[in-house]
BADRENDREN-907316 format. One record per residue (C-alpha): z, y, x. Coordinates in steps of 0.05 Angstrom, whole numbers, padded with zeros to 5 digits, always signed. Example, Ala and Ser with C-alpha at 12.3 -4.5 7.8 and 13.67 -1.06 7.14 Angstrom:
<atoms>
+00156-00090+00246
+00143-00021+00273
</atoms>
This chain:
<atoms>
+01172-01153-00040
+01222-01097-00046
+01198-01069+00020
+01125-01068-00005
+01146-01033-00069
+01185-00982-00030
+01124-00967+00014
+01079-00961-00047
+01129-00915-00080
+01133-00872-00017
+01057-00870-00012
+01053-00849-00085
+01103-00794-00074
+01062-00769-00015
+00993-00775-00045
+01009-00749-00115
+01023-00677-00094
+00962-00679-00049
+00919-00704-00106
+00947-00652-00153
+00937-00596-00102
+00868-00615-00075
+00844-00645-00141
+00855-00579-00177
+00820-00542-00120
+00762-00591-00122
+00756-00586-00197
+00759-00510-00194
+00707-00510-00138
+00661-00556-00178
+00669-00512-00240
+00654-00450-00198
+00592-00484-00169
+00565-00502-00238
+00579-00434-00269
+00552-00398-00208
+00489-00439-00207
+00478-00424-00281
+00490-00350-00271
+00441-00347-00213
+00389-00380-00257
+00401-00328-00312
+00399-00272-00262
+00333-00296-00233
+00302-00300-00302
+00324-00228-00316
+00298-00204-00249
+00231-00239-00260
+00226-00206-00328
+00237-00137-00297
+00186-00149-00243
+00136-00174-00294
+00146-00112-00337
+00133-00068-00276
+00068-00106-00263
+00091-00124-00193
+00040-00158-00149
+00045-00234-00158
+00051-00245-00082
+00113-00200-00076
+00139-00225-00143
+00145-00297-00120
+00169-00280-00050
+00225-00234-00072
+00247-00283-00126
+00251-00341-00077
+00287-00299-00024
+00340-00273-00072
+00351-00341-00103
+00362-00375-00035
+00409-00319-00011
+00452-00323-00074
+00456-00399-00072
+00476-00398+00002
+00532-00348-00013
+00555-00391-00072
+00559-00454-00029
+00598-00417+00025
+00647-00391-00028
+00656-00460-00058
+00667-00490+00011
+00722-00439+00024
+00755-00456-00042
+00765-00529-00022
+00794-00510+00045
+00734-00516+00090
+00734-00465+00147
+00675-00420+00137
+00689-00364+00187
+00655-00398+00246
+00597-00420+00202
+00585-00349+00178
+00589-00324+00250
+00537-00374+00273
+00493-00358+00213
+00498-00283+00228
+00481-00293+00302
+00422-00336+00284
+00398-00284+00234
+00404-00229+00286
+00365-00269+00337
+00310-00285+00287
+00308-00211+00265
+00300-00187+00337
+00245-00238+00351
+00207-00221+00287
+00221-00146+00284
+00146-00130+00282
+00134-00179+00226
+00196-00154+00189
+00169-00082+00194
+00103-00105+00165
+00140-00142+00110
+00181-00080+00093
+00117-00039+00093
+00083-00088+00047
+00142-00086-00001
+00139-00010-00002
+00064-00011-00015
+00071-00061-00071
+00129-00023-00103
+00103+00048-00095
+00029+00031-00103
-00004+00086-00063
-00067+00044-00072
-00089-00017-00110
-00140-00072-00099
-00210-00046-00112
-00195+00026-00092
-00229+00061-00033
-00180+00088+00019
-00178+00117+00088
-00119+00103+00134
-00104+00087+00207
-00173+00109+00229
-00211+00062+00182
-00239+00069+00112
-00259+00016+00061
-00247-00016-00006
-00181-00053-00014
-00195-00127-00020
-00123-00151-00023
-00052-00129-00009
-00013-00184+00026
+00059-00188+00048
+00045-00170+00121
-00025-00140+00120
-00075-00103+00076
-00147-00126+00078
-00202-00073+00073
-00277-00082+00065
-00319-00027+00097
-00383+00000+00066
-00424-00042+00116
-00386-00104+00094
-00338-00112+00152
-00268-00140+00140
-00212-00098+00170
-00140-00123+00170
-00088-00067+00175
-00014-00083+00187
+00029-00058+00130
+00082-00029+00176
+00035+00024+00206
-00002+00032+00140
+00061+00050+00100
+00084+00100+00153
+00018+00137+00161
-00026+00183+00121
-00067+00149+00066
-00127+00182+00032
-00142+00149-00035
-00213+00167-00057
-00210+00126-00121
-00144+00146-00153
-00170+00208-00189
-00222+00202-00244
-00265+00259-00217
-00284+00287-00148
-00315+00351-00123
-00382+00346-00088
-00394+00399-00034
-00468+00407-00016
-00472+00453+00044
-00541+00481+00062
-00563+00537+00108
-00623+00583+00096
-00659+00632+00142
-00636+00704+00143
-00706+00725+00120
-00705+00681+00058
-00689+00704-00012
-00614+00692-00021
-00614+00698-00097
-00672+00651-00105
-00639+00598-00062
-00574+00604-00101
-00611+00598-00168
-00648+00537-00144
-00584+00502-00123
-00551+00519-00189
-00611+00492-00226
-00605+00426-00189
-00532+00419-00211
-00545+00439-00283
-00604+00392-00289
-00565+00330-00268
-00528+00295-00325
-00477+00266-00276
-00451+00335-00258
-00394+00356-00303
-00397+00420-00344
-00322+00431-00337
-00305+00453-00284
-00374+00485-00280
-00414+00482-00216
-00415+00543-00171
-00455+00566-00110
-00419+00606-00056
-00442+00641+00006
-00391+00612+00053
-00410+00643+00120
-00461+00682+00159
-00474+00635+00217
-00508+00646+00284
-00573+00615+00259
-00568+00612+00183
-00538+00639+00119
-00494+00581+00096
-00489+00565+00022
-00444+00514-00012
-00460+00483-00079
-00394+00457-00108
-00395+00412-00169
-00352+00360-00201
-00372+00290-00220
-00340+00223-00238
-00312+00187-00178
-00361+00129-00185
-00420+00178-00185
-00399+00217-00123
-00445+00187-00071
-00506+00184-00117
-00499+00258-00133
-00486+00277-00061
-00546+00241-00031
-00597+00252-00086
-00585+00326-00097
-00586+00338-00022
-00655+00307-00019
-00679+00346-00080
-00654+00411-00050
-00694+00399+00014
-00757+00383-00024
-00751+00443-00071
-00735+00491-00014
-00797+00466+00023
-00840+00476-00038
-00813+00547-00048
-00822+00565+00025
-00747+00571+00038
-00732+00545+00108
-00670+00508+00131
-00662+00533+00203
-00637+00492+00261
-00598+00517+00321
-00644+00553+00369
-00639+00600+00428
-00687+00655+00450
-00695+00660+00525
-00724+00724+00556
-00755+00717+00625
-00754+00780+00668
-00801+00780+00727
-00774+00817+00787
-00820+00851+00836
-00803+00852+00909
</atoms>
């Protein structure tokens, strides 16, 4: 009996310091885990509030929130594991190597993701706007994480990778409230220049869609090989651009025909010389 008591006493003397040492570490690690988890939740709420105030695209909003939350929680778990004495160096090395391998395998997709994030943050265009980029033009249907979907005027769907889209030139035809319409028409050298200019100006002034400020103007832009080239320049609301362009071009042709003003086409005069032997 005394021998059993002695063994129990020895075991108690051995385990008690271990329990005190590791129990305090475990309690501290558990407390750190709880507080860290709570802080991450508060941080995510604050970040979501900031992204909501900036009217960030919902797609990017949810993706960034999830990615940041997972990354912070993984770091918290690694830190807590280190506090209780678990070796984390090799785990971090394996995690880093795996991340590098995945990054190399998906570098094209990651470039598209980064491009999508830039587009959604900087907003060079929005859904519903008409843009031209990467050799295609169309209305933006949607901006996704990896691609932007355009709809062409003839109702084709074009999917453009965000990586190349964010690194190239983008022409946004819808961002400004007004656009300038340039109507370029050539007349014959024998036609009355002043009459032609007055007729073009009358077309612009007689259309309610053409803005008064800036006022329309007609310029003689060049003396070409076959024609005197005039340019009617007028401003209109962006949504009225194509209507003004097509309709006034047709009216100009009809009025010039009625007034006897010709619109010449390229032509060449050939002189034949007969040689006598």
